[in-house]
Biotite code that builds the C-alpha atoms (Angstrom):
import biotite.structure as struc

atoms = struc.array([
    struc.Atom([-0.142, -37.614, -26.642], chain_id="A", res_id=1, res_name="MET", atom_name="CA", element="C"),
    struc.Atom([-1.071, -34.251, -28.060], chain_id="A", res_id=2, res_name="PHE", atom_name="CA", element="C"),
    struc.Atom([0.394, -30.972, -27.015], chain_id="A", res_id=3, res_name="ALA", atom_name="CA", element="C"),
    struc.Atom([-1.052, -27.800, -28.439], chain_id="A", res_id=4, res_name="THR", atom_name="CA", element="C"),
    struc.Atom([0.926, -24.805, -29.558], chain_id="A", res_id=5, res_name="THR", atom_name="CA", element="C"),
    struc.Atom([-2.075, -22.669, -30.431], chain_id="A", res_id=6, res_name="ALA", atom_name="CA", element="C"),
    struc.Atom([-5.795, -23.208, -30.009], chain_id="A", res_id=7, res_name="PRO", atom_name="CA", element="C"),
    struc.Atom([-6.866, -26.059, -32.275], chain_id="A", res_id=8, res_name="GLY", atom_name="CA", element="C"),
    struc.Atom([-3.364, -26.732, -33.681], chain_id="A", res_id=9, res_name="VAL", atom_name="CA", element="C"),
    struc.Atom([-2.067, -30.014, -32.310], chain_id="A", res_id=10, res_name="PRO", atom_name="CA", element="C"),
    struc.Atom([1.641, -30.597, -31.995], chain_id="A", res_id=11, res_name="LEU", atom_name="CA", element="C"),
    struc.Atom([2.354, -34.314, -32.332], chain_id="A", res_id=12, res_name="VAL", atom_name="CA", element="C"),
    struc.Atom([4.788, -35.539, -29.724], chain_id="A", res_id=13, res_name="THR", atom_name="CA", element="C"),
    struc.Atom([7.424, -38.182, -30.423], chain_id="A", res_id=14, res_name="GLU", atom_name="CA", element="C"),
    struc.Atom([5.559, -41.157, -28.845], chain_id="A", res_id=15, res_name="PRO", atom_name="CA", element="C"),
    struc.Atom([2.506, -40.497, -31.029], chain_id="A", res_id=16, res_name="LEU", atom_name="CA", element="C"),
    struc.Atom([4.648, -40.328, -34.174], chain_id="A", res_id=17, res_name="ARG", atom_name="CA", element="C"),
    struc.Atom([6.019, -43.762, -33.246], chain_id="A", res_id=18, res_name="ASP", atom_name="CA", element="C"),
    struc.Atom([2.494, -45.029, -32.731], chain_id="A", res_id=19, res_name="PHE", atom_name="CA", element="C"),
    struc.Atom([1.413, -43.602, -36.087], chain_id="A", res_id=20, res_name="ASP", atom_name="CA", element="C"),
    struc.Atom([4.199, -45.517, -37.814], chain_id="A", res_id=21, res_name="ASP", atom_name="CA", element="C"),
    struc.Atom([3.250, -48.653, -35.903], chain_id="A", res_id=22, res_name="PHE", atom_name="CA", element="C"),
    struc.Atom([-0.429, -48.197, -36.841], chain_id="A", res_id=23, res_name="TYR", atom_name="CA", element="C"),
    struc.Atom([0.298, -47.619, -40.540], chain_id="A", res_id=24, res_name="ARG", atom_name="CA", element="C"),
    struc.Atom([2.399, -50.773, -40.751], chain_id="A", res_id=25, res_name="VAL", atom_name="CA", element="C"),
    struc.Atom([0.458, -53.135, -38.483], chain_id="A", res_id=26, res_name="GLU", atom_name="CA", element="C"),
    struc.Atom([-3.215, -52.218, -38.952], chain_id="A", res_id=27, res_name="TYR", atom_name="CA", element="C"),
    struc.Atom([-3.591, -53.510, -42.540], chain_id="A", res_id=28, res_name="PRO", atom_name="CA", element="C"),
    struc.Atom([-1.686, -56.697, -41.746], chain_id="A", res_id=29, res_name="ARG", atom_name="CA", element="C"),
    struc.Atom([-3.623, -57.439, -38.568], chain_id="A", res_id=30, res_name="LEU", atom_name="CA", element="C"),
    struc.Atom([-6.928, -56.593, -40.246], chain_id="A", res_id=31, res_name="LEU", atom_name="CA", element="C"),
    struc.Atom([-6.258, -59.135, -43.014], chain_id="A", res_id=32, res_name="ARG", atom_name="CA", element="C"),
    struc.Atom([-5.419, -61.823, -40.472], chain_id="A", res_id=33, res_name="VAL", atom_name="CA", element="C"),
    struc.Atom([-8.297, -61.166, -38.079], chain_id="A", res_id=34, res_name="LEU", atom_name="CA", element="C"),
    struc.Atom([-10.918, -60.585, -40.784], chain_id="A", res_id=35, res_name="SER", atom_name="CA", element="C"),
    struc.Atom([-10.486, -64.204, -41.788], chain_id="A", res_id=36, res_name="ALA", atom_name="CA", element="C"),
    struc.Atom([-11.651, -65.180, -38.295], chain_id="A", res_id=37, res_name="ALA", atom_name="CA", element="C"),
    struc.Atom([-14.522, -62.777, -37.715], chain_id="A", res_id=38, res_name="ASP", atom_name="CA", element="C"),
    struc.Atom([-16.453, -60.082, -39.548], chain_id="A", res_id=39, res_name="VAL", atom_name="CA", element="C"),
    struc.Atom([-16.238, -57.840, -36.470], chain_id="A", res_id=40, res_name="SER", atom_name="CA", element="C"),
    struc.Atom([-12.437, -57.768, -36.726], chain_id="A", res_id=41, res_name="ALA", atom_name="CA", element="C"),
    struc.Atom([-12.259, -54.120, -37.823], chain_id="A", res_id=42, res_name="ALA", atom_name="CA", element="C"),
    struc.Atom([-14.171, -52.921, -34.751], chain_id="A", res_id=43, res_name="ASP", atom_name="CA", element="C"),
    struc.Atom([-12.159, -55.133, -32.418], chain_id="A", res_id=44, res_name="ALA", atom_name="CA", element="C"),
    struc.Atom([-8.914, -54.034, -33.994], chain_id="A", res_id=45, res_name="LEU", atom_name="CA", element="C"),
    struc.Atom([-9.821, -50.344, -33.746], chain_id="A", res_id=46, res_name="GLN", atom_name="CA", element="C"),
    struc.Atom([-10.578, -50.819, -30.055], chain_id="A", res_id=47, res_name="GLU", atom_name="CA", element="C"),
    struc.Atom([-7.288, -52.655, -29.545], chain_id="A", res_id=48, res_name="ALA", atom_name="CA", element="C"),
    struc.Atom([-5.319, -49.910, -31.295], chain_id="A", res_id=49, res_name="PHE", atom_name="CA", element="C"),
    struc.Atom([-7.135, -47.295, -29.205], chain_id="A", res_id=50, res_name="THR", atom_name="CA", element="C"),
    struc.Atom([-6.004, -49.123, -26.062], chain_id="A", res_id=51, res_name="LYS", atom_name="CA", element="C"),
    struc.Atom([-2.486, -49.367, -27.470], chain_id="A", res_id=52, res_name="ALA", atom_name="CA", element="C"),
    struc.Atom([-2.429, -45.625, -28.202], chain_id="A", res_id=53, res_name="ALA", atom_name="CA", element="C"),
    struc.Atom([-3.607, -44.840, -24.687], chain_id="A", res_id=54, res_name="ALA", atom_name="CA", element="C"),
    struc.Atom([-0.789, -46.964, -23.232], chain_id="A", res_id=55, res_name="SER", atom_name="CA", element="C"),
    struc.Atom([1.753, -46.494, -25.999], chain_id="A", res_id=56, res_name="TRP", atom_name="CA", element="C"),
    struc.Atom([4.638, -45.684, -23.672], chain_id="A", res_id=57, res_name="SER", atom_name="CA", element="C"),
    struc.Atom([4.197, -49.139, -22.107], chain_id="A", res_id=58, res_name="GLN", atom_name="CA", element="C"),
    struc.Atom([3.058, -51.104, -25.178], chain_id="A", res_id=59, res_name="VAL", atom_name="CA", element="C"),
    struc.Atom([5.901, -49.779, -27.334], chain_id="A", res_id=60, res_name="SER", atom_name="CA", element="C"),
    struc.Atom([8.344, -51.338, -24.877], chain_id="A", res_id=61, res_name="GLY", atom_name="CA", element="C"),
    struc.Atom([6.990, -54.841, -25.459], chain_id="A", res_id=62, res_name="TYR", atom_name="CA", element="C"),
    struc.Atom([9.047, -57.154, -27.597], chain_id="A", res_id=63, res_name="GLU", atom_name="CA", element="C"),
    struc.Atom([6.091, -57.615, -29.978], chain_id="A", res_id=64, res_name="HIS", atom_name="CA", element="C"),
    struc.Atom([3.578, -54.738, -29.671], chain_id="A", res_id=65, res_name="PRO", atom_name="CA", element="C"),
    struc.Atom([1.582, -56.086, -32.635], chain_id="A", res_id=66, res_name="ALA", atom_name="CA", element="C"),
    struc.Atom([1.084, -59.381, -30.785], chain_id="A", res_id=67, res_name="ALA", atom_name="CA", element="C"),
    struc.Atom([-0.325, -57.440, -27.836], chain_id="A", res_id=68, res_name="TRP", atom_name="CA", element="C"),
    struc.Atom([-2.735, -55.574, -30.126], chain_id="A", res_id=69, res_name="VAL", atom_name="CA", element="C"),
    struc.Atom([-3.746, -58.816, -31.826], chain_id="A", res_id=70, res_name="ARG", atom_name="CA", element="C"),
    struc.Atom([-4.391, -60.483, -28.469], chain_id="A", res_id=71, res_name="GLN", atom_name="CA", element="C"),
    struc.Atom([-6.575, -57.589, -27.273], chain_id="A", res_id=72, res_name="VAL", atom_name="CA", element="C"),
    struc.Atom([-8.551, -57.680, -30.544], chain_id="A", res_id=73, res_name="ALA", atom_name="CA", element="C"),
    struc.Atom([-9.027, -61.452, -30.416], chain_id="A", res_id=74, res_name="VAL", atom_name="CA", element="C"),
    struc.Atom([-10.256, -61.293, -26.820], chain_id="A", res_id=75, res_name="ARG", atom_name="CA", element="C"),
    struc.Atom([-12.728, -58.583, -27.799], chain_id="A", res_id=76, res_name="ARG", atom_name="CA", element="C"),
    struc.Atom([-14.018, -60.692, -30.706], chain_id="A", res_id=77, res_name="MET", atom_name="CA", element="C"),
    struc.Atom([-14.375, -63.782, -28.504], chain_id="A", res_id=78, res_name="LEU", atom_name="CA", element="C"),
    struc.Atom([-16.164, -61.838, -25.782], chain_id="A", res_id=79, res_name="ASN", atom_name="CA", element="C"),
    struc.Atom([-18.537, -60.335, -28.336], chain_id="A", res_id=80, res_name="GLU", atom_name="CA", element="C"),
    struc.Atom([-19.313, -63.734, -29.830], chain_id="A", res_id=81, res_name="ARG", atom_name="CA", element="C"),
    struc.Atom([-19.887, -65.220, -26.361], chain_id="A", res_id=82, res_name="ARG", atom_name="CA", element="C"),
    struc.Atom([-22.223, -62.353, -25.474], chain_id="A", res_id=83, res_name="SER", atom_name="CA", element="C"),
    struc.Atom([-24.186, -62.858, -28.693], chain_id="A", res_id=84, res_name="MET", atom_name="CA", element="C"),
    struc.Atom([-24.601, -66.577, -27.956], chain_id="A", res_id=85, res_name="ARG", atom_name="CA", element="C"),
    struc.Atom([-25.881, -65.784, -24.465], chain_id="A", res_id=86, res_name="ARG", atom_name="CA", element="C"),
    struc.Atom([-28.318, -63.173, -25.787], chain_id="A", res_id=87, res_name="ARG", atom_name="CA", element="C"),
    struc.Atom([-29.570, -65.627, -28.420], chain_id="A", res_id=88, res_name="ASP", atom_name="CA", element="C"),
    struc.Atom([-30.054, -68.365, -25.810], chain_id="A", res_id=89, res_name="ALA", atom_name="CA", element="C"),
    struc.Atom([-31.937, -65.970, -23.523], chain_id="A", res_id=90, res_name="ALA", atom_name="CA", element="C"),
    struc.Atom([-34.173, -64.879, -26.402], chain_id="A", res_id=91, res_name="MET", atom_name="CA", element="C"),
    struc.Atom([-34.933, -68.525, -27.191], chain_id="A", res_id=92, res_name="GLU", atom_name="CA", element="C"),
    struc.Atom([-35.930, -69.108, -23.560], chain_id="A", res_id=93, res_name="ARG", atom_name="CA", element="C"),
    struc.Atom([-38.140, -66.018, -23.636], chain_id="A", res_id=94, res_name="PHE", atom_name="CA", element="C"),
    struc.Atom([-39.744, -67.203, -26.878], chain_id="A", res_id=95, res_name="ALA", atom_name="CA", element="C"),
    struc.Atom([-40.495, -70.589, -25.317], chain_id="A", res_id=96, res_name="LEU", atom_name="CA", element="C"),
    struc.Atom([-42.079, -68.919, -22.305], chain_id="A", res_id=97, res_name="VAL", atom_name="CA", element="C"),
    struc.Atom([-44.099, -66.562, -24.501], chain_id="A", res_id=98, res_name="ALA", atom_name="CA", element="C"),
    struc.Atom([-45.442, -69.447, -26.598], chain_id="A", res_id=99, res_name="SER", atom_name="CA", element="C"),
    struc.Atom([-46.339, -71.619, -23.576], chain_id="A", res_id=100, res_name="ASP", atom_name="CA", element="C"),
    struc.Atom([-50.043, -71.241, -22.770], chain_id="A", res_id=101, res_name="ASP", atom_name="CA", element="C"),
    struc.Atom([-49.514, -72.559, -19.231], chain_id="A", res_id=102, res_name="SER", atom_name="CA", element="C"),
    struc.Atom([-47.255, -69.628, -18.329], chain_id="A", res_id=103, res_name="VAL", atom_name="CA", element="C"),
    struc.Atom([-48.704, -66.926, -16.116], chain_id="A", res_id=104, res_name="ASP", atom_name="CA", element="C"),
    struc.Atom([-47.946, -63.880, -18.260], chain_id="A", res_id=105, res_name="ARG", atom_name="CA", element="C"),
    struc.Atom([-49.292, -61.472, -15.641], chain_id="A", res_id=106, res_name="GLU", atom_name="CA", element="C"),
    struc.Atom([-46.929, -63.023, -13.114], chain_id="A", res_id=107, res_name="GLY", atom_name="CA", element="C"),
    struc.Atom([-44.017, -62.560, -15.523], chain_id="A", res_id=108, res_name="LEU", atom_name="CA", element="C"),
    struc.Atom([-44.999, -58.923, -16.026], chain_id="A", res_id=109, res_name="LEU", atom_name="CA", element="C"),
    struc.Atom([-45.129, -58.443, -12.246], chain_id="A", res_id=110, res_name="ASP", atom_name="CA", element="C"),
    struc.Atom([-41.694, -60.060, -11.953], chain_id="A", res_id=111, res_name="LEU", atom_name="CA", element="C"),
    struc.Atom([-40.275, -57.787, -14.670], chain_id="A", res_id=112, res_name="ALA", atom_name="CA", element="C"),
    struc.Atom([-41.674, -54.721, -12.909], chain_id="A", res_id=113, res_name="ARG", atom_name="CA", element="C"),
    struc.Atom([-40.282, -55.925, -9.571], chain_id="A", res_id=114, res_name="ALA", atom_name="CA", element="C"),
    struc.Atom([-36.856, -56.517, -11.129], chain_id="A", res_id=115, res_name="MET", atom_name="CA", element="C"),
    struc.Atom([-36.859, -52.936, -12.410], chain_id="A", res_id=116, res_name="ASP", atom_name="CA", element="C"),
    struc.Atom([-36.854, -51.753, -8.794], chain_id="A", res_id=117, res_name="THR", atom_name="CA", element="C"),
    struc.Atom([-33.694, -53.683, -7.895], chain_id="A", res_id=118, res_name="LEU", atom_name="CA", element="C"),
    struc.Atom([-30.262, -52.049, -7.815], chain_id="A", res_id=119, res_name="PRO", atom_name="CA", element="C"),
    struc.Atom([-28.315, -52.490, -11.055], chain_id="A", res_id=120, res_name="ARG", atom_name="CA", element="C"),
    struc.Atom([-25.827, -55.060, -9.673], chain_id="A", res_id=121, res_name="GLN", atom_name="CA", element="C"),
    struc.Atom([-28.662, -57.266, -8.441], chain_id="A", res_id=122, res_name="GLN", atom_name="CA", element="C"),
    struc.Atom([-30.526, -57.055, -11.772], chain_id="A", res_id=123, res_name="ARG", atom_name="CA", element="C"),
    struc.Atom([-27.394, -57.921, -13.718], chain_id="A", res_id=124, res_name="VAL", atom_name="CA", element="C"),
    struc.Atom([-26.562, -60.839, -11.421], chain_id="A", res_id=125, res_name="ALA", atom_name="CA", element="C"),
    struc.Atom([-30.111, -62.219, -11.700], chain_id="A", res_id=126, res_name="LEU", atom_name="CA", element="C"),
    struc.Atom([-30.139, -61.850, -15.460], chain_id="A", res_id=127, res_name="THR", atom_name="CA", element="C"),
    struc.Atom([-26.775, -63.494, -16.030], chain_id="A", res_id=128, res_name="LEU", atom_name="CA", element="C"),
    struc.Atom([-27.347, -66.272, -13.515], chain_id="A", res_id=129, res_name="PHE", atom_name="CA", element="C"),
    struc.Atom([-30.969, -67.183, -14.255], chain_id="A", res_id=130, res_name="TYR", atom_name="CA", element="C"),
    struc.Atom([-31.617, -66.018, -17.805], chain_id="A", res_id=131, res_name="LEU", atom_name="CA", element="C"),
    struc.Atom([-28.207, -66.509, -19.389], chain_id="A", res_id=132, res_name="ALA", atom_name="CA", element="C"),
    struc.Atom([-27.648, -69.689, -17.385], chain_id="A", res_id=133, res_name="GLY", atom_name="CA", element="C"),
    struc.Atom([-24.179, -68.766, -16.163], chain_id="A", res_id=134, res_name="LEU", atom_name="CA", element="C"),
    struc.Atom([-22.658, -70.191, -12.999], chain_id="A", res_id=135, res_name="THR", atom_name="CA", element="C"),
    struc.Atom([-21.881, -67.837, -10.130], chain_id="A", res_id=136, res_name="SER", atom_name="CA", element="C"),
    struc.Atom([-18.188, -67.958, -11.114], chain_id="A", res_id=137, res_name="ALA", atom_name="CA", element="C"),
    struc.Atom([-18.998, -67.084, -14.742], chain_id="A", res_id=138, res_name="GLN", atom_name="CA", element="C"),
    struc.Atom([-21.360, -64.329, -13.603], chain_id="A", res_id=139, res_name="THR", atom_name="CA", element="C"),
    struc.Atom([-18.612, -62.986, -11.351], chain_id="A", res_id=140, res_name="ALA", atom_name="CA", element="C"),
    struc.Atom([-16.162, -62.929, -14.247], chain_id="A", res_id=141, res_name="ALA", atom_name="CA", element="C"),
    struc.Atom([-18.657, -61.106, -16.471], chain_id="A", res_id=142, res_name="GLU", atom_name="CA", element="C"),
    struc.Atom([-19.428, -58.541, -13.787], chain_id="A", res_id=143, res_name="MET", atom_name="CA", element="C"),
    struc.Atom([-15.845, -58.134, -12.613], chain_id="A", res_id=144, res_name="GLY", atom_name="CA", element="C"),
    struc.Atom([-16.677, -59.025, -9.010], chain_id="A", res_id=145, res_name="ILE", atom_name="CA", element="C"),
    struc.Atom([-16.094, -62.056, -6.780], chain_id="A", res_id=146, res_name="SER", atom_name="CA", element="C"),
    struc.Atom([-18.324, -65.144, -6.830], chain_id="A", res_id=147, res_name="ALA", atom_name="CA", element="C"),
    struc.Atom([-19.191, -64.386, -3.192], chain_id="A", res_id=148, res_name="GLY", atom_name="CA", element="C"),
    struc.Atom([-20.402, -60.926, -4.205], chain_id="A", res_id=149, res_name="ALA", atom_name="CA", element="C"),
    struc.Atom([-22.552, -62.523, -6.920], chain_id="A", res_id=150, res_name="VAL", atom_name="CA", element="C"),
    struc.Atom([-24.105, -64.904, -4.376], chain_id="A", res_id=151, res_name="ARG", atom_name="CA", element="C"),
    struc.Atom([-24.754, -61.938, -2.072], chain_id="A", res_id=152, res_name="PHE", atom_name="CA", element="C"),
    struc.Atom([-26.444, -59.955, -4.868], chain_id="A", res_id=153, res_name="HIS", atom_name="CA", element="C"),
    struc.Atom([-28.549, -62.985, -5.825], chain_id="A", res_id=154, res_name="LEU", atom_name="CA", element="C"),
    struc.Atom([-29.587, -63.532, -2.207], chain_id="A", res_id=155, res_name="HIS", atom_name="CA", element="C"),
    struc.Atom([-30.529, -59.883, -1.720], chain_id="A", res_id=156, res_name="GLU", atom_name="CA", element="C"),
    struc.Atom([-32.384, -59.767, -5.031], chain_id="A", res_id=157, res_name="ALA", atom_name="CA", element="C"),
    struc.Atom([-34.399, -62.919, -4.279], chain_id="A", res_id=158, res_name="ARG", atom_name="CA", element="C"),
    struc.Atom([-35.256, -61.584, -0.822], chain_id="A", res_id=159, res_name="HIS", atom_name="CA", element="C"),
    struc.Atom([-36.427, -58.239, -2.228], chain_id="A", res_id=160, res_name="THR", atom_name="CA", element="C"),
    struc.Atom([-38.403, -59.896, -5.020], chain_id="A", res_id=161, res_name="LEU", atom_name="CA", element="C"),
    struc.Atom([-40.163, -62.181, -2.535], chain_id="A", res_id=162, res_name="ARG", atom_name="CA", element="C"),
    struc.Atom([-41.205, -59.144, -0.502], chain_id="A", res_id=163, res_name="GLU", atom_name="CA", element="C"),
    struc.Atom([-42.402, -57.170, -3.530], chain_id="A", res_id=164, res_name="ILE", atom_name="CA", element="C"),
    struc.Atom([-44.282, -60.110, -5.041], chain_id="A", res_id=165, res_name="LEU", atom_name="CA", element="C"),
    struc.Atom([-45.690, -61.296, -1.702], chain_id="A", res_id=166, res_name="GLY", atom_name="CA", element="C"),
    struc.Atom([-44.141, -64.743, -1.999], chain_id="A", res_id=167, res_name="VAL", atom_name="CA", element="C"),
    struc.Atom([-43.163, -66.625, 1.149], chain_id="A", res_id=168, res_name="SER", atom_name="CA", element="C"),
    struc.Atom([-39.759, -68.202, 1.679], chain_id="A", res_id=169, res_name="ASP", atom_name="CA", element="C"),
    struc.Atom([-41.335, -71.640, 1.926], chain_id="A", res_id=170, res_name="GLU", atom_name="CA", element="C"),
])
């Protein structure tokens, strides 16, 4: 979107000028609308406009580019809210475990250390599936992989954890 004529002196190209006009007109309007729904609207809207700027040649061809930006911002806000609910629920479960005197805290510490040795995909799958309480389909959607891949990662992770912790399959 930028072309430079001399070091440090940007020359604005035509598509960016169109985007600037679009931004100046639509940002305040969309911010007013979305702020009524969520306090994180400004962040979500900035991210949506950043995506629009990156794809302006395509987005500007849409019949309603502002609707596209609004939709991206709303999805971001909903995803953020959903993530916060899952984190809160996981923290509540951890608090219950921490306050339960019958829980083997040393065993939990061993499990946490063992999980640290797993590949990232396996750790994420375990965390989303077992701690966040998501289904394999929901975990797949969060991770951007297939449900079969999630089941594979869970299987491999459980197998590795059993070996590390010395737990039998029975």
